[in-house]
C-alpha positions as CSV (number, residue, x, y, z in Angstrom):
1,M,105.3,73.0,105.3
2,L,106.1,73.1,101.6
3,A,109.4,74.8,100.7
4,V,108.2,76.7,97.7
5,H,104.9,78.6,97.2
6,L,103.5,80.4,94.1
7,L,100.9,83.0,95.0
8,L,99.3,84.8,92.0
9,G,96.5,87.2,91.3
10,P,95.5,90.8,91.9
11,E,93.7,90.5,95.3
12,E,96.5,91.7,97.6
13,G,94.6,91.6,100.8
14,E,93.9,87.8,100.7
15,K,97.4,87.2,99.3
16,A,99.0,89.1,102.2
17,A,96.9,87.3,104.7
18,H,97.9,84.0,103.2
19,I,101.6,85.0,103.5
20,E,101.1,85.9,107.1
21,R,99.6,82.4,107.7
22,L,102.6,80.8,106.0
23,L,105.0,82.8,108.2
24,E,103.2,81.7,111.3
25,I,103.5,78.1,110.2
26,V,107.2,78.6,109.6
27,K,107.6,80.2,113.0
28,K,105.9,77.3,114.7
29,Q,107.7,74.5,112.9
30,A,111.1,76.2,113.1
31,G,110.8,77.0,116.7
32,G,111.5,80.7,116.3
33,E,111.0,83.8,114.2
34,P,112.3,83.4,110.6
35,E,114.5,85.8,108.8
36,V,112.3,87.4,106.2
37,H,113.5,89.1,103.0
38,T,111.4,90.7,100.2
39,R,113.1,90.9,96.8
40,Y,111.7,92.1,93.5
41,V,112.5,90.6,90.1
42,F,113.4,93.9,88.5
43,E,116.2,94.5,90.9
44,T,117.3,91.0,92.2
45,S,118.3,88.1,90.0
46,A,117.0,84.6,90.6
47,S,120.6,83.5,91.4
48,D,120.9,86.1,94.1
49,V,117.6,84.9,95.6
50,V,118.7,81.3,95.6
51,R,122.0,82.3,97.2
52,L,120.2,84.0,100.0
53,L,118.1,80.9,100.6
54,R,121.0,78.5,100.5
55,N,123.2,80.6,102.8
56,G,120.7,80.4,105.6
57,S,120.8,82.7,108.7
58,L,123.3,83.0,111.5
59,F,120.7,84.4,113.9
60,H,117.4,82.8,112.9
61,P,116.3,79.1,112.5
62,H,114.8,79.6,109.1
63,V,115.0,82.0,106.1
64,V,112.0,83.1,104.1
65,V,112.4,85.0,100.8
66,I,109.3,86.6,99.2
67,Y,110.3,87.1,95.5
68,A,107.8,89.5,93.9
69,G,106.9,90.0,90.3
70,V,107.9,86.5,89.0
71,D,105.6,87.0,86.0
72,E,108.5,89.1,84.7
73,V,111.0,86.2,84.9
74,K,111.6,85.6,81.2
75,K,115.2,84.7,80.6
76,K,116.1,81.1,80.2
77,E,118.9,81.2,82.6
78,E,116.7,82.7,85.3
79,T,113.9,80.2,84.9
80,A,116.5,77.4,84.9
81,V,117.9,78.7,88.3
82,L,114.4,78.7,89.8
83,A,113.5,75.3,88.3
84,D,116.7,73.8,89.8
85,Y,116.0,75.3,93.2
86,I,112.4,74.1,93.2
87,A,113.6,70.6,92.5
88,K,116.0,70.7,95.4
89,P,115.2,73.5,97.9
90,A,117.3,74.4,100.9
91,P,116.1,72.5,104.0
92,E,115.9,75.5,106.3
93,A,114.3,78.0,103.9
94,T,111.0,78.9,102.3
95,L,110.6,80.6,98.9
96,I,107.4,82.5,98.3
97,L,107.0,83.6,94.7
98,T,104.3,86.2,94.0
99,A,102.9,88.1,91.0
100,D,99.9,90.4,90.5
101,S,99.1,88.5,87.3
102,P,97.0,85.4,87.6
103,K,99.3,83.5,85.2
104,V,103.1,83.0,85.0
105,D,104.4,81.6,81.7
106,G,106.9,78.8,81.9
107,A,107.1,75.1,82.6
108,W,109.2,75.8,85.7
109,T,106.1,76.8,87.7
110,R,104.6,73.4,87.2
111,K,107.4,71.9,89.3
112,I,105.7,73.6,92.3
113,P,103.2,71.2,94.0
114,A,99.6,72.0,93.1
115,D,98.6,72.6,96.7
116,A,101.3,75.3,96.9
117,R,100.0,77.2,93.9
118,K,97.2,79.6,94.6
119,I,95.4,82.4,92.6
120,F,93.9,85.3,94.6
121,W,91.2,86.8,92.3
122,E,90.0,90.3,92.8
123,M,86.2,90.5,93.4
124,F,84.1,91.6,90.4
125,D,82.4,95.0,90.9
126,N,79.0,93.3,91.3
127,Q,80.4,91.2,94.1
128,K,82.0,93.9,96.2
129,Q,78.8,95.4,97.7
130,A,77.7,92.0,98.8
131,W,81.1,91.4,100.4
132,V,80.8,94.6,102.4
133,V,77.2,94.0,103.4
134,N,78.1,90.5,104.6
135,A,81.2,91.7,106.5
136,F,79.0,94.1,108.5
137,R,76.3,91.5,109.0
138,R,78.8,89.1,110.6
139,L,79.6,91.8,113.1
140,G,76.0,92.6,113.9
141,V,75.8,95.8,111.9
142,T,73.8,96.7,108.8
143,I,74.8,99.1,106.0
144,D,72.6,100.6,103.4
145,A,73.4,100.4,99.6
146,D,74.4,104.1,99.2
147,A,76.8,103.9,102.2
148,A,78.3,100.7,100.8
149,D,78.8,102.3,97.4
150,L,80.5,105.4,99.0
151,L,82.7,103.2,101.2
152,L,83.8,101.2,98.1
153,D,84.6,104.4,96.3
154,M,86.6,105.8,99.2
155,V,88.5,102.8,100.4
156,E,91.2,100.9,98.5
157,N,89.2,97.9,97.2
158,T,91.3,95.1,98.7
159,T,89.7,92.9,101.3
160,R,92.6,93.8,103.7
161,E,91.8,97.5,103.6
162,L,88.0,97.0,103.5
163,R,88.1,94.6,106.5
164,V,90.0,97.2,108.6
165,V,87.5,99.9,107.8
166,V,84.5,97.7,108.4
167,E,85.7,96.7,111.9
168,R,86.3,100.3,112.8
169,L,82.9,101.4,111.5
170,C,81.2,98.7,113.5
171,G,83.0,99.9,116.6
172,F,81.8,103.4,115.8
173,V,78.1,102.7,115.4
174,G,77.9,99.8,117.8
175,R,76.4,96.3,117.5
176,G,72.9,96.4,116.1
177,G,73.5,99.8,114.5
178,T,73.1,100.9,110.9
179,V,75.7,102.6,108.7
180,T,74.2,105.2,106.4
181,V,76.0,107.9,104.4
182,T,75.5,110.2,107.3
183,E,77.2,107.8,109.8
184,L,80.0,107.2,107.3
185,E,80.6,110.9,107.0
186,Q,80.5,111.4,110.8
187,F,82.9,108.5,111.2
188,L,85.4,110.1,108.8
189,A,85.1,113.5,110.5
190,H,85.3,112.0,113.9
191,T,88.4,109.8,113.3
192,K,90.2,111.9,110.7
193,E,92.6,109.0,110.4
194,E,95.4,109.0,107.9
195,S,96.5,106.0,106.0
196,A,99.2,104.9,103.6
197,F,96.8,105.9,100.9
198,S,96.3,109.5,102.1
199,L,100.1,109.7,102.5
200,F,100.5,108.5,98.9
201,D,98.1,111.2,97.8
202,E,100.5,113.8,99.2
203,I,103.5,112.0,97.5
204,A,101.6,112.1,94.2
205,E,101.2,115.9,94.6
206,G,104.9,116.2,95.4
207,T,104.4,118.1,98.7
208,L,107.0,117.1,101.1
209,E,105.8,119.2,104.0
210,S,102.2,117.9,103.8
211,A,103.5,114.3,103.3
212,L,105.6,114.6,106.5
213,E,102.6,116.0,108.4
214,V,100.4,113.1,107.2
215,C,103.2,110.6,108.1
216,Q,103.4,112.0,111.6
217,A,99.7,111.8,112.1
218,L,99.7,108.2,110.7
219,L,102.5,107.1,113.0
220,M,100.7,108.5,116.0
221,S,97.8,106.1,115.5
222,H,97.8,103.1,117.6
223,D,98.0,100.5,114.9
224,A,100.5,102.1,112.5
225,N,104.2,101.5,112.3
226,P,106.9,102.7,109.9
227,T,107.5,99.2,108.5
228,G,103.9,98.8,107.7
229,V,103.7,102.3,106.2
230,L,106.7,101.6,104.0
231,A,105.1,98.4,102.8
232,G,101.9,100.2,102.0
233,L,103.8,102.8,100.0
234,V,105.8,100.2,98.1
235,W,102.6,98.4,97.2
236,Q,101.2,101.6,95.7
237,F,104.5,102.4,93.9
238,K,104.5,98.9,92.4
239,R,100.9,99.5,91.1
240,L,101.9,102.9,89.7
241,H,105.0,101.3,88.1
242,A,102.7,98.8,86.4
243,Y,100.4,101.6,85.2
244,A,103.4,103.5,83.8
245,Q,104.6,100.4,82.0
246,L,101.2,99.9,80.4
247,L,101.2,103.5,79.2
248,D,104.7,103.0,77.8
249,Q,103.3,100.0,75.9
250,H,100.7,102.3,74.4
251,F,97.7,101.2,76.4
252,S,95.1,103.9,77.0
253,P,94.7,105.1,80.6
254,T,91.2,103.5,80.6
255,D,92.5,100.1,79.5
256,A,95.4,100.4,82.0
257,F,93.0,101.1,84.9
258,T,90.9,98.1,83.8
259,R,93.8,95.8,83.6
260,L,95.0,96.9,87.1
261,G,91.6,96.9,88.7
262,I,91.7,100.6,89.6
263,R,88.1,101.6,89.4
264,S,87.7,104.3,92.0
265,K,87.6,107.7,90.4
266,R,89.6,109.1,93.4
267,N,92.3,106.4,93.0
268,Q,92.4,107.0,89.3
269,H,93.0,110.7,89.8
270,T,95.8,110.0,92.2
271,V,97.5,107.6,89.8
272,V,97.2,110.2,86.9
273,V,98.7,112.9,89.0
274,A,101.5,110.7,90.3
275,V,102.6,109.3,87.0
276,K,103.1,112.8,85.7
277,R,105.4,113.6,88.6
278,Y,107.1,110.2,88.6
279,P,107.8,108.9,85.1
280,L,108.8,105.3,84.5
281,P,112.6,105.7,85.1
282,A,111.9,107.6,88.4
283,L,109.5,104.8,89.5
284,E,112.2,102.1,88.9
285,A,114.7,104.2,90.9
286,I,112.1,104.6,93.7
287,L,111.4,100.9,93.9
288,A,115.1,100.2,94.0
289,R,115.5,102.7,96.9
290,A,112.5,101.0,98.7
291,V,114.4,97.7,98.7
292,E,117.4,99.5,100.2
293,Y,115.2,101.0,102.9
294,E,113.6,97.7,103.7
295,A,117.2,96.4,104.3
296,L,118.0,99.3,106.5
297,F,114.8,98.7,108.5
298,R,116.0,95.2,109.2
299,S,119.5,96.2,110.2
300,V,118.7,98.9,112.7
301,G,116.6,99.2,115.9
302,T,113.0,100.2,115.7
303,A,113.7,103.5,117.3
304,Q,115.4,104.6,114.1
305,H,112.5,103.5,111.8
306,R,110.6,106.7,112.0
307,G,113.5,108.8,110.9
308,L,114.3,106.4,108.0
309,L,110.7,106.6,106.8
310,Q,110.9,110.4,106.7
311,Q,114.2,110.1,104.9
312,F,112.5,107.8,102.4
313,L,109.8,110.4,101.8
314,F,112.5,113.0,101.1
315,T,114.2,110.5,98.7
316,V,111.0,109.9,96.8
317,I,109.5,113.5,96.6
318,V,112.7,115.6,96.4
319,R,115.2,113.2,94.8
320,R,112.8,111.2,92.7
321,G,114.5,108.0,93.8
322,A,118.0,109.1,93.0
323,A,120.6,107.0,95.0
324,H,122.3,108.8,97.8
325,L,123.3,105.9,100.2
326,P,126.4,103.8,99.4
327,A,125.8,100.0,99.4
328,S,128.0,99.6,102.5
329,V,125.6,101.7,104.5
330,V,122.5,99.8,103.3
331,Y,123.8,96.2,103.4
332,G,126.9,96.5,105.6
333,S,130.5,96.3,104.6
């Protein structure tokens, strides 16, 4: 297992699946669950990340740090710190560097072995319908073109989200069945399942009561947990933050959507509504609070996670990310 990995590109589903595979390899080789941290470039310096890696863990055999947004590492002293660590990594640690961009400037990235550098490209629009059709076919179900187009318009177009919906739809119609627009509408009416995306819709509108109701319904589903919901929200806030940055750089909304691969009219509407309610400074504050809540989730029992997630929603919708927890509470004294 290589000590440093560089995972680039906009296809979050395949990237997340690859990270899960890396964590499984680490677990197997280390002989136990690793201690996993997620840090973002805009709030954590490279020096702090390296310190976390080199300090190790008292309670776990291995430390993994996922350092996100490394395309924003520009300062010479920051790239030097990463280059030095890549040259001599900690023996009981793994560093996973990620970025939505397919390219990271800087010679320091070339110090990472070629087989540890991967780019996860988003599918082109003309490839997505074929991906959906083939995904159903592998499970013994067919889907017509109109239903495939509607599915792609309604579901976040990452392979991770699409794969989940495809599997559920196959279970709904049964092997040998056919998914048409009618079956798709029946499925949605029958399941009425909430997701981190429908929850984000309520956050975009700024309706705390509705957001809490959706959150409650989501957490009652068999495959949802507060940690996963928080991760889904953080992913969407990161994308919203990237959109707001592009607008701040005088890109048009259309160009910003194209650069970020946001093609669904429904998703574009949500982003437009959200960025009006949460301008760039608020988004930066919200992402900083998200990091704090991720630390809280790791430091308390799972029984408290539901309450923490609800508190995070209050922090986002009512306080717009304004800090209200002292560092001693989040990270321990």
